[in-house]
N, C-alpha and C positions, 0 to 999 in steps of 0.2 A: 842681809844681816844688818843689825843696828847695834853697834858696840858702845858700851859705857864703861868708864873707868873710875874707880875710887882709890885715892891715895891717902893713907893714914900713917901716923907714927906707929911703928911696931911696938908690941908689948915690951915694956922694959926700957924704952927710949926716954931719956930725961928731958924735961922741959922746965923752964925756958931754955932755949939753946944759948950756949956760950961759945966764944971763940975757942977752937981747938977740940971741941967735943965731937964724938962720933954719933951719927944719927942713922937709924935704920928705918926704912919705910916699908909698908906692906902695900902692894899694888894688886888690886883685884879687878879683873876684866869680866864683864857680863855681856852676853849676847841677848839683847832684848828683841831681836828680830825673829823672823820665821825661817831663815836659811842658815845652814851651817857655815861658819866663817873659817878661813884658813889663811896662812901666810900673814898673820897679824904682826905688825911691827909697832912696838911702843916707842915713843919719843918722850924724853923728859929733859927739862932745861936745868942746867947746873948754874946757880947764881955765882957771880963774881965773889971770890973769897972762899968758896967751898970746893972740895975735891971729891971726885967720884972714886969710890974704893970698892968696886964690885966688878970682878973680872968677867961676869956674864953679860955685861953691857959694853958697848963700844962708844968711846968718846970722840966727838968731832967738834972742835971749837968748844962752845958752851952747851952743846946738845949731846945727850946720851941716847943710844939706840939699842934695842933688844928685839929680836925676832922670836916669837913664840912658836914652839914646835907643835905639830899636830893640828887638830881642829877644835873649834869651840861651838858646841851645839846650842841651839836656841834654848 
């Protein structure tokens, strides 16, 4: 497998960002390879001053983790 990720502002997110605002991102993972992928773990970095507000992610220090369920076909 060969995974690629695109992270964009979700529809309706306001820009430019200002202190205290809530931001939602859309993360899309693509399998560009020839094998089915499983056990995919996403890692995102939370910059200083920002707060993770999504219970489906696990925060450890400044890194957020999320394991995708199922498989991702090519």
